[in-house]
C-alpha positions as a Markdown table, in Angstrom:
| # | Residue | x | y | z |
|---|---|---|---|---|
| 1 | Met | -75.0 | 41.2 | -57.0 |
| 2 | Ala | -74.3 | 39.9 | -53.4 |
| 3 | Glu | -73.6 | 36.3 | -52.9 |
| 4 | Gln | -76.5 | 34.3 | -51.6 |
| 5 | Thr | -76.1 | 33.0 | -48.0 |
| 6 | Pro | -75.9 | 29.2 | -48.0 |
| 7 | Ile | -78.9 | 27.4 | -46.6 |
| 8 | Ala | -76.8 | 25.2 | -44.4 |
| 9 | Ser | -73.3 | 23.6 | -44.3 |
| 10 | Val | -72.9 | 19.9 | -45.1 |
| 11 | Leu | -70.0 | 17.7 | -44.0 |
| 12 | Phe | -69.3 | 14.7 | -46.3 |
| 13 | Val | -67.7 | 11.5 | -44.9 |
| 14 | Thr | -67.0 | 8.8 | -47.5 |
| 15 | Leu | -66.0 | 5.2 | -46.7 |
| 16 | Gly | -65.2 | 2.3 | -49.0 |
| 17 | Cys | -64.3 | 2.2 | -52.7 |
| 18 | Ala | -64.0 | 4.7 | -55.5 |
| 19 | Lys | -67.6 | 4.1 | -56.5 |
| 20 | Asn | -68.7 | 5.6 | -53.2 |
| 21 | Glu | -66.5 | 8.6 | -53.9 |
| 22 | Val | -68.4 | 9.2 | -57.1 |
| 23 | Asp | -71.7 | 8.8 | -55.4 |
| 24 | Thr | -70.7 | 11.3 | -52.7 |
| 25 | Asp | -69.6 | 13.7 | -55.4 |
| 26 | Arg | -72.9 | 13.5 | -57.1 |
| 27 | Met | -74.7 | 14.2 | -53.8 |
| 28 | Arg | -72.4 | 17.1 | -53.2 |
| 29 | Ala | -73.1 | 18.6 | -56.6 |
| 30 | Leu | -76.9 | 18.3 | -56.0 |
| 31 | Leu | -76.7 | 19.9 | -52.6 |
| 32 | Leu | -74.4 | 22.8 | -53.8 |
| 33 | Lys | -76.7 | 23.3 | -56.7 |
| 34 | Ala | -79.7 | 23.6 | -54.3 |
| 35 | Gly | -78.0 | 26.3 | -52.2 |
| 36 | Phe | -76.1 | 24.4 | -49.5 |
| 37 | Ser | -72.3 | 24.8 | -48.8 |
| 38 | Glu | -69.7 | 22.2 | -47.8 |
| 39 | Ala | -68.1 | 22.1 | -44.4 |
| 40 | Ala | -64.5 | 21.1 | -43.8 |
| 41 | Asp | -65.0 | 19.6 | -40.3 |
| 42 | Pro | -67.8 | 18.7 | -37.9 |
| 43 | Glu | -67.5 | 21.9 | -35.9 |
| 44 | Glu | -68.6 | 23.9 | -39.0 |
| 45 | Ala | -71.3 | 21.6 | -40.2 |
| 46 | Asp | -75.1 | 21.9 | -39.8 |
| 47 | Val | -75.6 | 18.3 | -41.0 |
| 48 | Ala | -73.3 | 15.3 | -41.8 |
| 49 | Ile | -73.7 | 12.9 | -44.6 |
| 50 | Val | -71.9 | 9.5 | -44.1 |
| 51 | Asn | -71.7 | 7.5 | -47.3 |
| 52 | Thr | -71.1 | 4.0 | -46.1 |
| 53 | Cys | -69.5 | 0.7 | -47.3 |
| 54 | Ser | -70.8 | -2.8 | -46.5 |
| 55 | Phe | -68.8 | -4.9 | -48.9 |
| 56 | Leu | -67.3 | -6.8 | -45.9 |
| 57 | Ala | -68.4 | -7.1 | -42.2 |
| 58 | Ser | -65.3 | -5.0 | -41.3 |
| 59 | Ala | -66.4 | -2.3 | -43.7 |
| 60 | Thr | -69.9 | -2.2 | -42.1 |
| 61 | Glu | -68.3 | -2.0 | -38.7 |
| 62 | Glu | -66.1 | 0.9 | -39.8 |
| 63 | Ser | -69.1 | 2.7 | -41.3 |
| 64 | Val | -71.1 | 2.4 | -38.0 |
| 65 | Glu | -68.1 | 3.4 | -35.9 |
| 66 | Ala | -67.6 | 6.5 | -38.1 |
| 67 | Thr | -71.2 | 7.4 | -37.6 |
| 68 | Leu | -71.1 | 6.9 | -33.8 |
| 69 | Glu | -67.9 | 8.9 | -33.6 |
| 70 | Leu | -69.8 | 11.9 | -35.2 |
| 71 | Ala | -72.7 | 11.4 | -32.8 |
| 72 | Glu | -70.3 | 11.2 | -29.8 |
| 73 | Gly | -68.7 | 14.5 | -30.9 |
| 74 | Arg | -72.1 | 16.1 | -31.0 |
| 75 | Ala | -72.9 | 14.8 | -27.5 |
| 76 | Glu | -69.7 | 16.3 | -26.2 |
| 77 | Gly | -70.6 | 19.8 | -27.1 |
| 78 | Val | -70.0 | 20.1 | -30.8 |
| 79 | Arg | -72.7 | 22.1 | -32.4 |
| 80 | Glu | -76.0 | 20.3 | -33.3 |
| 81 | Cys | -75.2 | 18.2 | -36.4 |
| 82 | Pro | -77.8 | 15.7 | -37.5 |
| 83 | Ile | -76.4 | 12.6 | -39.3 |
| 84 | Val | -77.7 | 11.2 | -42.6 |
| 85 | Met | -76.4 | 7.7 | -43.3 |
| 86 | Cys | -76.3 | 6.9 | -47.1 |
| 87 | Gly | -75.1 | 4.1 | -49.3 |
| 88 | Cys | -74.4 | 0.5 | -48.9 |
| 89 | Val | -75.2 | 0.0 | -45.2 |
| 90 | Pro | -78.8 | 1.4 | -45.5 |
| 91 | Ser | -79.2 | -0.6 | -48.8 |
| 92 | Arg | -78.2 | -3.8 | -47.0 |
| 93 | Tyr | -79.7 | -3.4 | -43.6 |
| 94 | Gly | -82.2 | -0.5 | -44.0 |
| 95 | Asp | -85.2 | -2.0 | -42.2 |
| 96 | Glu | -83.1 | -2.8 | -39.1 |
| 97 | Leu | -81.2 | 0.5 | -38.8 |
| 98 | Pro | -83.7 | 3.0 | -37.3 |
| 99 | Glu | -84.0 | 0.9 | -34.1 |
| 100 | Gln | -80.3 | 0.0 | -34.0 |
| 101 | Leu | -78.9 | 3.5 | -34.7 |
| 102 | Pro | -81.3 | 6.1 | -33.1 |
| 103 | Glu | -78.4 | 8.6 | -33.4 |
| 104 | Val | -79.0 | 8.8 | -37.2 |
| 105 | Ala | -81.7 | 11.3 | -38.4 |
| 106 | Ala | -82.3 | 9.6 | -41.8 |
| 107 | Phe | -81.2 | 6.6 | -43.8 |
| 108 | Val | -80.8 | 6.8 | -47.6 |
| 109 | Arg | -80.3 | 3.7 | -49.8 |
| 110 | Ser | -77.9 | 3.9 | -52.7 |
| 111 | Glu | -80.7 | 3.9 | -55.2 |
| 112 | Asp | -82.4 | 6.9 | -53.5 |
| 113 | Glu | -79.4 | 9.2 | -53.2 |
| 114 | Asp | -80.6 | 11.5 | -56.0 |
| 115 | Gly | -83.2 | 12.6 | -53.5 |
| 116 | Ile | -80.6 | 13.8 | -51.0 |
| 117 | Val | -81.6 | 17.5 | -51.2 |
| 118 | Gly | -85.2 | 16.7 | -50.0 |
| 119 | Val | -83.9 | 14.4 | -47.2 |
| 120 | Val | -81.4 | 17.0 | -45.9 |
| 121 | Ala | -84.0 | 19.8 | -46.1 |
| 122 | Asp | -86.5 | 17.7 | -44.1 |
| 123 | Val | -83.8 | 16.8 | -41.5 |
| 124 | Leu | -82.9 | 20.4 | -41.0 |
| 125 | Gly | -86.4 | 21.8 | -41.3 |
| 126 | Val | -85.3 | 24.3 | -44.0 |
| 127 | Gln | -86.5 | 25.3 | -47.5 |
| 128 | Ala | -84.3 | 24.3 | -50.4 |
| 129 | Asp | -84.5 | 24.4 | -54.2 |
| 130 | Leu | -86.3 | 21.2 | -55.0 |
| 131 | Ala | -86.7 | 22.1 | -58.7 |
| 132 | Pro | -86.4 | 19.0 | -61.0 |
| 133 | Val | -82.8 | 18.2 | -61.9 |
| 134 | Asp | -81.7 | 16.8 | -65.3 |
| 135 | Phe | -80.2 | 13.6 | -64.0 |
| 136 | Ser | -78.9 | 12.6 | -67.4 |
| 137 | Gly | -76.5 | 15.4 | -67.3 |
| 138 | Thr | -73.2 | 15.8 | -65.5 |
| 139 | Leu | -73.6 | 16.1 | -61.7 |
| 140 | Arg | -70.0 | 16.4 | -60.4 |
| 141 | Thr | -67.7 | 18.8 | -58.6 |
| 142 | Ile | -64.0 | 18.9 | -59.6 |
| 143 | Asp | -61.3 | 18.5 | -57.0 |
| 144 | Gly | -57.9 | 17.4 | -58.2 |
| 145 | Ala | -56.4 | 16.3 | -61.5 |
| 146 | Ser | -57.8 | 12.7 | -61.5 |
| 147 | Ser | -61.4 | 11.8 | -61.3 |
| 148 | Phe | -63.3 | 8.5 | -61.1 |
| 149 | Val | -66.2 | 8.0 | -63.6 |
| 150 | Lys | -68.7 | 5.2 | -63.1 |
| 151 | Ile | -69.7 | 3.4 | -66.3 |
| 152 | Ser | -72.0 | 0.9 | -64.8 |
| 153 | Glu | -73.9 | 0.0 | -61.6 |
| 154 | Gly | -74.7 | -3.3 | -59.9 |
| 155 | Cys | -73.5 | -6.8 | -60.7 |
| 156 | Asp | -75.0 | -10.0 | -62.2 |
| 157 | Arg | -72.2 | -12.4 | -61.1 |
| 158 | Phe | -73.5 | -13.4 | -57.7 |
| 159 | Cys | -70.1 | -14.8 | -56.6 |
| 160 | Ala | -70.7 | -16.9 | -53.5 |
| 161 | Phe | -68.7 | -14.6 | -51.2 |
| 162 | Cys | -70.1 | -11.3 | -52.4 |
| 163 | Ala | -73.1 | -9.3 | -51.2 |
| 164 | Ile | -72.8 | -6.5 | -53.9 |
| 165 | Pro | -75.7 | -7.8 | -56.1 |
| 166 | Tyr | -78.0 | -7.7 | -53.1 |
| 167 | Ile | -76.8 | -4.2 | -52.1 |
| 168 | Arg | -76.4 | -2.5 | -55.5 |
| 169 | Gly | -78.8 | -4.6 | -57.6 |
| 170 | Arg | -78.5 | -6.1 | -61.1 |
| 171 | Tyr | -76.0 | -4.9 | -63.6 |
| 172 | His | -76.8 | -2.0 | -65.9 |
| 173 | Ser | -74.5 | 0.0 | -68.1 |
| 174 | Arg | -74.5 | 3.7 | -68.3 |
| 175 | Pro | -75.0 | 5.1 | -71.8 |
| 176 | Ala | -71.8 | 6.1 | -73.7 |
| 177 | Asp | -73.1 | 9.6 | -74.5 |
| 178 | Gln | -73.6 | 10.3 | -70.7 |
| 179 | Ile | -70.1 | 9.0 | -69.9 |
| 180 | Cys | -68.4 | 11.0 | -72.6 |
| 181 | Ala | -70.3 | 14.2 | -71.6 |
| 182 | Glu | -69.2 | 13.8 | -68.0 |
| 183 | Val | -65.6 | 13.2 | -69.1 |
| 184 | Ala | -65.7 | 16.3 | -71.3 |
| 185 | Asp | -67.0 | 18.5 | -68.4 |
| 186 | Leu | -64.3 | 17.1 | -66.1 |
| 187 | Met | -61.5 | 17.7 | -68.6 |
| 188 | Glu | -62.8 | 21.3 | -69.2 |
| 189 | Gly | -62.7 | 21.8 | -65.5 |
| 190 | Gly | -59.0 | 20.8 | -65.2 |
| 191 | Val | -59.1 | 17.0 | -64.7 |
| 192 | Arg | -56.3 | 15.3 | -66.7 |
| 193 | Glu | -57.0 | 11.6 | -65.9 |
| 194 | Val | -60.3 | 9.8 | -65.8 |
| 195 | Val | -60.5 | 6.4 | -64.1 |
| 196 | Leu | -63.4 | 4.3 | -65.4 |
| 197 | Ile | -64.9 | 2.1 | -62.7 |
| 198 | Gly | -67.8 | -0.3 | -62.2 |
| 199 | Gln | -68.4 | -3.6 | -60.5 |
| 200 | Asp | -67.6 | -5.4 | -63.7 |
| 201 | Thr | -66.3 | -3.0 | -66.3 |
| 202 | Gly | -65.4 | -5.6 | -68.9 |
| 203 | Ile | -69.0 | -6.4 | -69.8 |
| 204 | Trp | -70.0 | -2.8 | -70.2 |
| 205 | Gly | -72.5 | -2.5 | -73.1 |
| 206 | Ser | -73.6 | -6.1 | -73.0 |
| 207 | Asp | -77.1 | -5.0 | -71.8 |
| 208 | Phe | -77.6 | -2.6 | -74.7 |
| 209 | Glu | -78.8 | -3.4 | -78.1 |
| 210 | Gly | -76.2 | -3.5 | -80.8 |
| 211 | Asp | -72.5 | -4.1 | -80.7 |
| 212 | Gln | -71.5 | -1.9 | -77.7 |
| 213 | Thr | -68.3 | -3.0 | -75.9 |
| 214 | Leu | -65.9 | -1.6 | -73.4 |
| 215 | Ala | -63.2 | -1.4 | -76.1 |
| 216 | Lys | -65.5 | 0.9 | -78.2 |
| 217 | Leu | -66.3 | 3.0 | -75.2 |
| 218 | Leu | -62.6 | 3.4 | -74.4 |
| 219 | Arg | -61.9 | 4.7 | -77.9 |
| 220 | Gln | -64.7 | 7.2 | -77.6 |
| 221 | Val | -63.5 | 8.4 | -74.2 |
| 222 | Ala | -59.9 | 8.6 | -75.6 |
| 223 | Glu | -61.2 | 11.0 | -78.3 |
| 224 | Val | -62.7 | 13.2 | -75.6 |
| 225 | Val | -59.5 | 13.5 | -73.5 |
| 226 | Arg | -57.1 | 13.7 | -76.5 |
| 227 | Pro | -57.2 | 17.5 | -76.9 |
| 228 | Tyr | -56.3 | 17.9 | -73.2 |
| 229 | Asp | -53.4 | 15.4 | -73.4 |
| 230 | Gly | -55.3 | 13.4 | -70.8 |
| 231 | Trp | -55.1 | 9.8 | -69.6 |
| 232 | Val | -57.8 | 7.1 | -69.5 |
| 233 | Arg | -57.5 | 4.3 | -66.9 |
| 234 | Val | -59.9 | 1.4 | -66.4 |
| 235 | Leu | -60.3 | -0.7 | -63.3 |
| 236 | Tyr | -62.0 | -4.0 | -62.2 |
| 237 | Leu | -61.7 | -6.2 | -65.3 |
| 238 | Gln | -62.7 | -9.8 | -64.9 |
| 239 | Pro | -60.6 | -12.4 | -66.7 |
| 240 | Glu | -63.4 | -13.2 | -69.1 |
| 241 | Gly | -63.6 | -9.5 | -70.1 |
| 242 | Met | -60.2 | -9.5 | -71.7 |
| 243 | Thr | -61.3 | -9.8 | -75.3 |
| 244 | Asp | -59.1 | -9.5 | -78.4 |
| 245 | Glu | -60.8 | -6.1 | -79.1 |
| 246 | Leu | -60.1 | -4.8 | -75.6 |
| 247 | Ile | -56.5 | -6.0 | -75.6 |
| 248 | Ala | -55.9 | -4.3 | -78.9 |
| 249 | Thr | -57.4 | -1.1 | -77.7 |
| 250 | Ile | -55.3 | -0.9 | -74.6 |
| 251 | Arg | -52.2 | -1.7 | -76.7 |
| 252 | Asp | -52.9 | 0.7 | -79.6 |
| 253 | Val | -54.7 | 3.8 | -78.1 |
| 254 | Asp | -52.2 | 6.1 | -76.6 |
| 255 | Glu | -54.6 | 7.7 | -74.1 |
| 256 | Val | -55.6 | 4.4 | -72.6 |
| 257 | Leu | -53.0 | 3.5 | -70.0 |
| 258 | Pro | -51.5 | 0.0 | -70.2 |
| 259 | Tyr | -52.5 | -0.6 | -66.6 |
| 260 | Ile | -54.6 | -3.7 | -66.2 |
| 261 | Asp | -56.5 | -4.6 | -63.0 |
| 262 | Ile | -57.9 | -8.1 | -63.0 |
| 263 | Pro | -59.1 | -9.3 | -59.6 |
| 264 | Ile | -58.7 | -13.1 | -59.8 |
| 265 | Gln | -59.5 | -13.9 | -56.2 |
| 266 | His | -58.0 | -17.4 | -56.5 |
| 267 | Cys | -56.4 | -19.6 | -59.2 |
| 268 | Ser | -57.5 | -23.1 | -58.1 |
| 269 | Glu | -60.1 | -24.4 | -60.5 |
| 270 | Arg | -62.0 | -26.1 | -57.7 |
| 271 | Val | -62.0 | -23.0 | -55.4 |
| 272 | Leu | -63.0 | -20.7 | -58.3 |
| 273 | Ala | -65.9 | -23.1 | -59.1 |
| 274 | Ser | -67.0 | -23.1 | -55.5 |
| 275 | Met | -66.9 | -19.3 | -55.5 |
| 276 | Gly | -69.2 | -19.3 | -58.5 |
| 277 | Arg | -66.4 | -18.1 | -60.8 |
| 278 | Ser | -64.6 | -19.7 | -63.8 |
| 279 | Gly | -61.0 | -20.3 | -64.7 |
| 280 | Ser | -58.0 | -22.3 | -63.5 |
| 281 | Thr | -54.3 | -21.8 | -62.9 |
| 282 | Glu | -53.5 | -22.8 | -66.4 |
| 283 | Gln | -56.1 | -20.5 | -68.0 |
| 284 | Leu | -55.0 | -17.6 | -65.9 |
| 285 | Arg | -51.3 | -18.2 | -66.6 |
| 286 | Glu | -52.1 | -18.3 | -70.4 |
| 287 | Leu | -54.0 | -15.0 | -70.1 |
| 288 | Phe | -51.3 | -13.1 | -68.3 |
| 289 | Ala | -48.6 | -14.5 | -70.6 |
| 290 | Arg | -50.6 | -13.3 | -73.5 |
| 291 | Leu | -51.1 | -9.8 | -72.0 |
| 292 | Arg | -47.4 | -9.5 | -71.4 |
| 293 | Arg | -46.7 | -10.6 | -74.9 |
| 294 | Glu | -49.1 | -8.3 | -76.6 |
| 295 | Ile | -48.8 | -5.2 | -74.4 |
| 296 | Pro | -45.1 | -4.9 | -73.6 |
| 297 | Gly | -44.3 | -2.9 | -70.4 |
| 298 | Met | -47.8 | -3.0 | -69.1 |
| 299 | Val | -48.6 | -3.0 | -65.3 |
| 300 | Leu | -50.7 | -5.7 | -63.7 |
| 301 | Arg | -52.8 | -5.5 | -60.5 |
| 302 | Thr | -54.8 | -8.3 | -59.0 |
| 303 | Thr | -56.6 | -9.4 | -55.9 |
| 304 | Gly | -56.3 | -12.7 | -53.9 |
| 305 | Met | -58.6 | -14.1 | -51.3 |
| 306 | Cys | -57.4 | -16.4 | -48.6 |
| 307 | Gly | -59.5 | -18.9 | -46.5 |
| 308 | Phe | -62.6 | -19.3 | -48.7 |
| 309 | Pro | -64.7 | -22.2 | -47.3 |
| 310 | Gly | -63.2 | -25.5 | -48.1 |
| 311 | Glu | -59.8 | -24.1 | -49.2 |
| 312 | Thr | -57.2 | -26.7 | -48.4 |
| 313 | Asp | -53.5 | -26.2 | -47.5 |
| 314 | Glu | -52.6 | -27.4 | -50.9 |
| 315 | Glu | -55.0 | -24.9 | -52.6 |
| 316 | Ala | -53.6 | -22.0 | -50.4 |
| 317 | Asp | -50.1 | -23.0 | -51.6 |
| 318 | Glu | -51.3 | -23.1 | -55.2 |
| 319 | Leu | -52.5 | -19.5 | -54.9 |
| 320 | Tyr | -49.2 | -18.4 | -53.1 |
| 321 | Asp | -47.1 | -20.1 | -55.8 |
| 322 | Phe | -49.1 | -18.6 | -58.6 |
| 323 | Ile | -48.8 | -15.0 | -57.2 |
| 324 | Gln | -45.1 | -15.6 | -56.7 |
| 325 | Glu | -44.5 | -16.9 | -60.2 |
| 326 | Glu | -46.6 | -14.2 | -61.9 |
| 327 | Glu | -44.9 | -11.3 | -60.0 |
| 328 | Phe | -47.8 | -8.9 | -60.2 |
| 329 | Asp | -46.9 | -5.2 | -59.8 |
| 330 | Tyr | -49.7 | -4.8 | -57.2 |
| 331 | Thr | -51.7 | -7.3 | -55.3 |
| 332 | Ser | -54.4 | -6.7 | -52.8 |
| 333 | Val | -55.0 | -9.6 | -50.3 |
| 334 | Phe | -58.1 | -10.2 | -48.3 |
| 335 | Ala | -59.1 | -12.8 | -45.8 |
| 336 | Tyr | -62.5 | -14.4 | -46.7 |
| 337 | Ser | -65.3 | -12.7 | -44.7 |
| 338 | Gln | -68.5 | -14.7 | -43.9 |
| 339 | Glu | -71.1 | -12.2 | -45.2 |
| 340 | Asp | -74.7 | -12.5 | -44.2 |
| 341 | Gly | -77.0 | -13.5 | -47.1 |
| 342 | Thr | -74.3 | -14.9 | -49.3 |
| 343 | Lys | -74.1 | -18.5 | -50.5 |
| 344 | Ala | -70.6 | -19.0 | -49.0 |
| 345 | Ala | -71.8 | -17.9 | -45.5 |
| 346 | Arg | -74.0 | -21.0 | -45.5 |
| 347 | Met | -71.2 | -23.4 | -46.4 |
| 348 | Glu | -70.4 | -25.9 | -43.7 |
| 349 | Asp | -66.6 | -26.1 | -44.4 |
| 350 | Gln | -65.6 | -22.7 | -43.0 |
| 351 | Val | -61.8 | -22.3 | -42.6 |
| 352 | Asp | -60.6 | -21.9 | -39.0 |
| 353 | Glu | -60.1 | -18.2 | -38.3 |
| 354 | Gly | -56.5 | -18.6 | -37.2 |
| 355 | Val | -55.6 | -20.6 | -40.3 |
| 356 | Lys | -57.3 | -18.1 | -42.5 |
| 357 | Leu | -55.3 | -15.2 | -41.0 |
| 358 | Glu | -52.1 | -17.1 | -41.2 |
| 359 | Arg | -52.6 | -17.7 | -44.9 |
| 360 | Thr | -53.5 | -14.1 | -45.4 |
| 361 | Gln | -50.5 | -12.8 | -43.6 |
| 362 | Arg | -48.2 | -15.2 | -45.5 |
| 363 | Leu | -49.5 | -14.0 | -48.9 |
| 364 | Met | -49.4 | -10.3 | -47.8 |
| 365 | Asp | -45.7 | -10.7 | -46.9 |
| 366 | Leu | -45.1 | -12.1 | -50.4 |
| 367 | Val | -47.0 | -9.5 | -52.3 |
| 368 | Glu | -45.2 | -6.7 | -50.3 |
| 369 | Gln | -41.9 | -8.0 | -51.5 |
| 370 | Leu | -43.0 | -8.3 | -55.1 |
| 371 | Gly | -44.7 | -4.9 | -55.0 |
| 372 | Phe | -41.7 | -3.1 | -53.5 |
| 373 | Ser | -39.4 | -4.8 | -56.1 |
| 374 | Ala | -41.7 | -3.8 | -59.0 |
| 375 | Thr | -41.8 | -0.2 | -57.7 |
| 376 | Ala | -38.0 | -0.1 | -57.4 |
| 377 | Asn | -37.7 | -1.4 | -61.0 |
| 378 | His | -39.1 | 2.0 | -62.2 |
| 379 | Val | -36.1 | 3.9 | -60.7 |
| 380 | Gly | -34.1 | 5.3 | -63.6 |
| 381 | Glu | -37.1 | 5.9 | -65.8 |
| 382 | Arg | -38.2 | 9.2 | -67.2 |
| 383 | Val | -42.0 | 9.5 | -66.9 |
| 384 | Arg | -44.9 | 11.9 | -66.9 |
| 385 | Val | -46.4 | 12.6 | -63.5 |
| 386 | Ile | -49.7 | 14.2 | -62.6 |
| 387 | Ile | -49.3 | 16.5 | -59.6 |
| 388 | Asp | -52.1 | 15.6 | -57.1 |
| 389 | Gly | -51.2 | 17.9 | -54.2 |
| 390 | Ala | -48.5 | 19.2 | -51.9 |
| 391 | Glu | -47.5 | 18.4 | -48.3 |
| 392 | Glu | -44.8 | 18.8 | -45.8 |
| 393 | Gly | -42.1 | 16.1 | -46.1 |
| 394 | Glu | -39.1 | 15.2 | -44.0 |
| 395 | Asp | -36.9 | 17.5 | -46.0 |
| 396 | Gly | -39.4 | 20.4 | -46.4 |
| 397 | Pro | -42.3 | 21.0 | -48.8 |
| 398 | Glu | -42.9 | 18.4 | -51.5 |
| 399 | Leu | -45.2 | 17.8 | -54.4 |
| 400 | Ile | -47.2 | 14.5 | -54.5 |
| 401 | Gly | -48.1 | 13.0 | -57.8 |
| 402 | His | -48.6 | 9.7 | -59.6 |
| 403 | Ala | -47.2 | 8.2 | -62.8 |
| 404 | Trp | -49.2 | 6.2 | -65.4 |
| 405 | Phe | -48.4 | 2.9 | -63.6 |
| 406 | Gln | -49.9 | 4.1 | -60.3 |
| 407 | Ala | -53.7 | 4.3 | -59.9 |
| 408 | Pro | -54.7 | 7.3 | -57.8 |
| 409 | Asp | -55.4 | 6.6 | -54.1 |
| 410 | Cys | -54.3 | 3.0 | -54.6 |
| 411 | Asp | -50.7 | 2.3 | -55.6 |
| 412 | Gly | -48.3 | 4.7 | -53.9 |
| 413 | Ala | -47.1 | 8.0 | -55.2 |
| 414 | Val | -44.2 | 10.0 | -56.6 |
| 415 | His | -42.6 | 12.5 | -54.2 |
| 416 | Ile | -41.0 | 15.6 | -55.8 |
| 417 | Ala | -39.2 | 18.5 | -54.2 |
| 418 | Ala | -41.5 | 21.6 | -54.3 |
| 419 | Gly | -41.0 | 23.7 | -57.4 |
| 420 | Glu | -42.8 | 26.0 | -59.8 |
| 421 | Val | -45.5 | 23.5 | -60.5 |
| 422 | Ser | -49.3 | 23.6 | -59.8 |
| 423 | Val | -51.7 | 20.9 | -58.8 |
| 424 | Gly | -53.1 | 19.4 | -61.9 |
| 425 | Asp | -50.0 | 19.9 | -64.0 |
| 426 | Ile | -48.5 | 17.0 | -65.9 |
| 427 | Val | -44.7 | 17.2 | -65.6 |
| 428 | Thr | -41.8 | 15.1 | -66.9 |
| 429 | Val | -39.9 | 13.5 | -64.0 |
| 430 | Asp | -36.8 | 11.4 | -63.6 |
| 431 | Leu | -37.4 | 8.7 | -61.0 |
| 432 | Val | -34.3 | 8.6 | -58.8 |
| 433 | Asp | -35.2 | 6.5 | -55.7 |
| 434 | Ser | -37.9 | 4.3 | -54.1 |
| 435 | Phe | -39.1 | 3.3 | -50.7 |
| 436 | Cys | -41.8 | 0.7 | -50.3 |
| 437 | Tyr | -44.5 | 1.6 | -52.9 |
| 438 | Glu | -43.3 | 5.2 | -53.1 |
| 439 | Leu | -40.9 | 6.8 | -55.6 |
| 440 | Val | -38.8 | 9.9 | -55.5 |
| 441 | Gly | -38.6 | 12.0 | -58.6 |
| 442 | Glu | -36.9 | 15.1 | -59.9 |
| 443 | Ile | -38.6 | 17.4 | -62.4 |
| 444 | Val | -36.8 | 17.6 | -65.7 |
| 445 | Lys | -36.1 | 21.2 | -66.6 |
| 446 | Glu | -37.5 | 22.7 | -69.7 |
| 447 | Gly | -35.3 | 21.9 | -72.7 |
| 448 | Glu | -34.0 | 18.7 | -71.0 |
| 449 | Ala | -37.0 | 16.6 | -71.6 |
| 450 | Glu | -36.8 | 14.2 | -74.5 |
């Protein structure tokens, strides 16, 4: 039977975090299922979907710039390509956007993205398969050996600096059976690592009846990936989420990687309280000491924020000293951004922009040194590496992969001379050199691996 001609070709542009990547993939799956095809670039597209981020003002600006760049290309002679803006920017500023961005044909809030087929069909004036879809099932496409899987949506923390609860709504967990079914489908399709994500993964299950916890979910997902020799990674754990049960699960379940991502934002008790968060330098120090004691060899990632309203020079030094003493493997650093609608934006003691940027740069310089050193410490290790792709390197073709201590699209990569290996394979590699956050590896020949 001849292949059906696609209704139209769709270009996907995704900005922001991994959660947006998952949302885009879901929309892609819905559109492909309805008879559309995917375009590789604007010249081939009949319509463009821009999935936007609005976590920070800079992210909103980037999203708008990307949209206007597409519109400018269309104006300069690129084939007619209507633009559909989805995600966080419409969720946050939806009512204002039609007047401000007349270049956009339609706006779709995050909570309305499951209706993307109807929106695209209306924009293009075409007929599409609008048959009911089983949204409880797996709606994903598979591209690569690692895949992000959302286990929750929204957030109930209402940190003073963050607009996410206003953009994404209140926290709700995704049922375990749906998560495990999606993981099973991904594994069957060739994925070998699932990365569980959410705004606050540590409290997964707290909104369900009964004793459902992230630790129990991790054990269930581990059973699903075990026949495929797969990996399970979890991101975005708040300090309060590190329960005895979760620590034991990360330590004892082989499929769950000992990679722990805890975004602390700050360590000063006063600053944390002003942020609407809990904890102190002493409590955080005790937590990280315990994790290192109970999960030997684990990797730690965190996030620090500089210049929150009212932060003093002494408190900025306190954060700097804490990061330096803890020697995290990876640290992301952000300058506080005064976000519309948040409690912190209304605070009177805003830190001078120059001071804020100076503190941010100083901390970034430190965490670079620490991160480069932590990466170099892996030289000499023999590790398993997932092959993510191939590219042309300085010395010819090379394979690009990542080891267990590198979160995909986040922490650097392992570069390997091209060989008889395919994307998606997990290979044993000797790490022989490092540069910045990158590592150089050599594949261990069959029979040489331990």
